[in-house]
N, C-alpha and C positions, 0 to 999 in steps of 0.2 A: 462553332456552328452546330455541332452535334447537340450540345446542351440547349441551344436555342430551339432546335427542332423538337426536342423532347418537351420543352416548355409549351410550345405551340400545340403539340399533339395532346398534352395533358389539359391544356386550356379548352381545346375543342371537345375533348372527352367530358370534362366537367360541365361544359355548356349543354352537350347532348344528354348527359345523365340527368340534368335538372332543367330541361328545356321548358317544362310547364311553368316553372317559376320565372325564369329569365325572359321568356317570350310573352309573359302576361304582365305580372306586376312591374318588374324592372323596366321592360321595354315601353310599356304604356306610360310610365312616369316620365320617360325621356322624350315622348312624342312632341309635347309643346316646345321644348328646346330645339328639337330637330326641325320642326316647321319654321321656327324663328331663324335658325341659321341658314336654311335653304332659301327662305324668302329674302332675308337680309343680304345674302350673297348675290341675289339677282338685282336688288336695288343698288348695292354698292358697286357692282360691275357696270351699271348703266351710266353713260356719260352725262345724262340729264339730272343725276342726283345732285341737288344743291349742296347738301352737307358734305358729300364726297369731294365736290369741286372746291368748296371752301377750305377743307382740310388740305387738299392737294395744293392750292395756291399758297397756303401758309407754310407748308413744308418746302415748297419750291423757293419761297423767299428766304426761309431759314437756311437751306442748303447754299443758296447764292451768297448770303451774308457770311457763311462759314468758309467760303472760298472754294467750294466744290465747282468743278467746271459744268456750266449749264448746258453745254453742248454734248456732254457725255450721255450716251444711250443707257448706260448702266444706272445712272442716278435718276433718269427719267422713269425707267421701269421700277426701280426701288421706291421712288416717290409714289408711283401709282399703286403698287402693292401695299405699301404701308398705309396709304390713305384708305384703300379698300378694307384693310384689316381693322383700322380704327373705326371706320363707319360701321362695319359689321359688328364689332364688339360693343359699340354704343347701343345698337338696336337689340342685341341679344343679352345684354347684361342682366336685366331682371329675370329672364328665363334661365340664365346660367346659374345665378345665385340661388335659385329655387329648384326648378325641375331637374336640371342636370346634376346638381350636387345631391339632391334627394335620391335620384336614380342610382348614382354611384354609391351612396351610403347604403342603399338597399342591397346592392351586390356585395359590397364589402362586409355588411352585417351577416349575409348568408355564408360567405367564405371564411369569415374570421373564426368560426367555431370548428375546430378540428376533430372534436369528439363525436358530435351528433350529426346525422345526415341533414341536408337542407330541407326545411319544411316547405311544402308546396303551397300552404295557405299564406296570405299576406301577413307579414310580421306586424307586431304592434308599432304604433307611432313612436312610442317611447324608445324602443330598440333602434329604430331608424334615426331618431333625433339625437341619440347618444353618439352616433357615428357622424351625423350631419354637422354638429357644432364644430368639431376640430377641422372638418373639411372646409367649412366656411372661413374659419380663422386662417387656415393655411392658404386658401385661395387669394385672400387679400395680400398676404405676403408674397405669394407667387407673382401677383401683378407687378409689385414693385421690383421683384427680381427680374422679370422680363423687361421692364423699362430700363433697369440697370444694364442688362445685357445688350439691349439696343443702343443705349448711350455709349457703352464701351466700344461697340463696333463702329459707331459714327466717329468717336474720338480717334480711334486707330486709323480709320480712313482719312480723316482730316490731317493727321500727322503725316501720313504717307504722301498725300497730295501736296502738303505744305513743303515737305522736304524735297519733293520732285521739282516744285516750282522754284525753291531756293537754289537748286543745282542747275536750273536753266533747262530742264527737260520737259517742262509743261506743254510746250508747243509741239512736241513730237507726237505724231499720231500713234506710232507703234508703242511708245512708252505709256501713253494714255490708255490704249487698249489693254496693255498688259496689266496696268494697275487696276483697271475696271474688272478684268477677269479675276485677278487676285482678290480684289475687294468683294466680289460676289461669292467666292469660295470662303473667304474669311467670315463674312456675314452669315452665310448659311451654316457653317460649322458652329459658330458661337450660338446662334439662335437654336439650332437643333439640340445642342447639349443643354441649353437652358430649358427647353421644353421637356426634354427627357428628365431632367432633375425635378422640374415642377410636377410632372406626372407621378414620379416616384414619391415625392413629398406628399401629394394628396393621398396616395395609397397607404403610405406609412402612417400618416396622421389618422386615417380611418381605422387601420388595423390596431394601432397602439393607443388610440383615443387621446392623443396629444397633438395639437396643432401649433401653428405659428412658425417663427423663424427657426426654431430648433428642429422642426421636421425637415426643413430645407438643408440644414447642416447635416443631419443624420442621413438624408438622401445622398448628399455628396460623398459622405464616408462609405455608404453602402454601395454606391456605384463606382467606387474607385477600382479601376481595372476592368470594369464591366460595361463601359459606355458603349462600345461597339455592339455588344450583345443587346443592350437596351434599344439602340437605334435599329437593329435588325428586327427585333420583336415589334417595334412600333411601325415598321414599314408596311406590313400587310393590311392592318386596320386603316392606316391613313390612305393607302392606295384605294381601298374599298370605299372610304368616305368620299374621296375625290371623284371616284367613278359614279357614285350615287348623286353627287352634286351636278355632275355633267348630265346624268340622266334626267334630273329635275329640270335643268335648263332646256333640254331637247323636248321632253314630253309636256311640260307644264308651261314654262315661260314662253316658248316659241308658239305653242298653241294659243296662249292668251294674246300674244302680240298679233298673230294672224287673224284670229276671230274677233278680238276686241271685247270678249265677254268670257267670264269664268263659268263654264257650263258645269252642272252637277257632277257629271262623270269625270270631268277634268279635276274638280276639287277632290273627288274620291280617290282618283289615281295619285294626286299629290299627297294625300294622307297615307296611302299605302307606301309611297316612296319614303315619306318621313318615318314610317314604322320600320322600313328596312334600314334607314339611317340609324335609328335607335338600336336596332339589333347589333350593328357594328360598334356602336358606342359601348354596349354591354359586353361584347366580346373583347374590346380593348381593355375594359376595366378588369375582366377576368384574367386576361394575360398579365396585366400589371400586378394583380394579387398573387398569381402563381409565381411570377418572377420575383416578387418581394419575398415570398416564402423560401424560394431557392437561394436568394442572396443571404437571408438570415441563417439558413442551414449551413451554407458554405462558410459564413463568418464564424458561426459557433464551432465548426470543425477546426478552423484555423486557430481559434483561441484555445481549443482543447489541446491541439498539437503543440502550441507554444507552451501551455501549462505543463504538459507531460515532458517536454524537452527541458524546461527549467527544473522540474522535479528530478529528472534523471541526472542532470548536471550537478544539482545540489547534493543528491544522494551519493554520487561518485566522489564529490569533494569530501563529504563526511567520511566515506569509506577509506579514502587515502590519507586522512588526517591521523596523525599519531597523537592520541590523547594522553599518552604517558609523558610526553614532553611538556604538557601544560602544567603550570605551577599549581 
């Protein structure tokens, strides 16, 4: 907990020390993605969204065919949330692959140089593109990794309900409620760990300039024993993003639904809220970069200690060896 607090303080200090760059170039690059995610979340949460209803009905049929109890409130909520997430991801995918990754690449490019201070003028496109390519490569692999994590969660839930039905406890209300609660916890834990690994993989690929599945494997090794710290570090930024989404719903979406028209000042307020959303995205990227450097330093110290221990043991072995007995 103390190390996590130091990383957060160092991240805020880094942001404030170079706020001209982070609040101008990096934040403005992320505004189109922020607008898309805020607007898409409004459309995906609406019950009249035809795409969301189409995905919801398909998932409901899939859950029923898999043997999940259709009367379970847990699976109804899970189906709704997964449908909203898929709908929002479809709408925001072009902005994610361009503006979000470019904004992250600009932050990583600024923080990857440990020798020189951050330059306040916009960096060249070549420098950003050199960090953007591995990010894009890793993002596609992260998508398959997230799908695999969700599929694993659904398989485990299916096995649990199948075993319960085979034992004859499927009709018990208390057993169904207990399994639903355990399933919600299991699904949340698996998905949270998968998201943390994907976030670290993106940061690692930008810092090291190498993307793909190897970045995910390196992220798993780097996060070994530090998963709880990564979850704690991701909590403030995600809480801030959720609060800004709620603010957008209250100030923009509700005003539009009441008035039936998007007035200029409402649109301007929406852009300002999207800019605030972009600031939190930049802060989350800075925290990920500082956390990555902390993990690398800790790993190098452990490797150095292991090397010194092996050297000391080998030296002691040679010191105790009687070479006169050798032929």
